[in-house]
C-alpha positions in Angstrom: 148.0 65.8 79.8 144.9 64.7 77.5 143.4 61.0 77.6 140.2 60.1 76.1 138.6 56.7 77.1 135.5 55.2 74.8 132.8 53.2 76.6 129.6 51.3 75.2 131.0 48.9 72.8 129.7 45.3 72.5 127.8 42.8 70.6 124.8 43.4 69.1 122.6 41.8 65.9 122.1 43.3 62.9 119.4 45.7 63.1 120.2 47.1 67.0 121.6 49.9 68.1 124.6 51.0 70.5 125.9 54.2 72.1 129.1 54.9 72.3 130.5 57.5 74.6 133.8 59.3 75.1 135.1 61.4 77.7 138.0 63.4 78.0 140.2 64.2 81.3 143.1 66.5 81.4 141.7 69.4 79.8 139.4 72.3 80.9 138.9 73.5 77.2 136.5 72.5 74.4 138.2 71.2 71.4 138.2 72.5 68.1 136.5 69.1 67.0 135.7 65.7 68.3 134.7 62.8 66.5 134.6 59.2 66.1 136.7 57.0 63.7 136.5 53.2 63.1 139.2 50.6 62.0 137.9 47.1 60.4 140.7 44.2 60.4 142.6 44.5 57.4 141.4 48.1 56.5 142.4 51.8 57.3 141.0 53.6 59.8 138.2 55.8 58.5 136.0 58.9 60.0 132.8 57.9 60.9 131.4 61.1 62.2 132.9 64.3 63.3 131.6 67.2 65.1 132.8 70.8 65.4 132.6 73.3 68.6 130.2 75.1 66.4 128.1 71.8 66.2 128.7 71.4 62.7 128.8 67.4 61.9 130.1 65.5 59.1 129.2 61.8 58.5 130.6 59.1 56.2 128.3 58.2 53.4 127.7 54.9 54.8 126.3 55.9 58.0 124.5 58.8 57.1 121.1 58.6 58.4 121.9 55.7 60.7 124.4 57.3 63.3 124.2 60.6 65.0 126.9 62.4 66.5 126.6 64.1 70.0 128.7 66.5 71.6 128.7 68.3 75.3 131.1 70.9 74.8 131.2 71.8 78.4 131.8 68.2 79.6 134.4 67.6 76.5 132.3 64.3 75.9 130.8 63.1 72.7 128.7 60.1 71.8 127.8 58.5 69.0 124.2 56.6 68.8 124.3 53.8 65.9 121.2 52.7 65.0 119.9 50.2 62.3 123.6 48.5 62.6 124.8 46.4 59.7 127.6 43.9 60.1 129.7 46.0 58.2 129.7 48.1 60.7 132.0 45.9 62.8 135.3 47.7 63.6 137.0 49.1 66.6 135.7 52.8 67.3 138.0 54.8 68.1 137.2 58.5 69.8 139.4 61.4 68.5 139.8 65.1 69.7 141.6 67.9 68.3 142.8 71.1 69.6 143.9 74.0 67.1 146.8 72.0 66.8 147.7 68.2 67.0 145.0 65.3 67.9 144.3 63.0 70.5 143.0 59.4 70.2 141.4 57.0 72.9 142.2 53.1 73.1 139.6 52.1 71.0 136.2 50.3 72.0 134.8 46.8 70.0 131.8 47.0 68.2 130.8 43.7 66.7 127.5 43.6 64.8 126.0 40.0 63.9 124.1 38.7 60.9 
């Protein structure tokens, strides 16, 4: 049974940086994709950055050029380097992993950016 766990969230001032990490347990194979989603209060969960097993990445327009997603297929881990953070980035960030079918989610980690 696959479980995901995020780490690295916290409070940071605007313009600062954070690095989120996610580790998958209970799986010995690489996922079709891994990624990061976020949900701010009163808003729907949205994709932030996704990376496929082939290394192809997709970023939300709002984070392009500021965030970088990194994946280690062998370890089934994924990280999100967040630079030049803005208050609008404040949200709960969720790790996601997709096998060919279905989807797994971590419990989320809070990122708060103060202005």
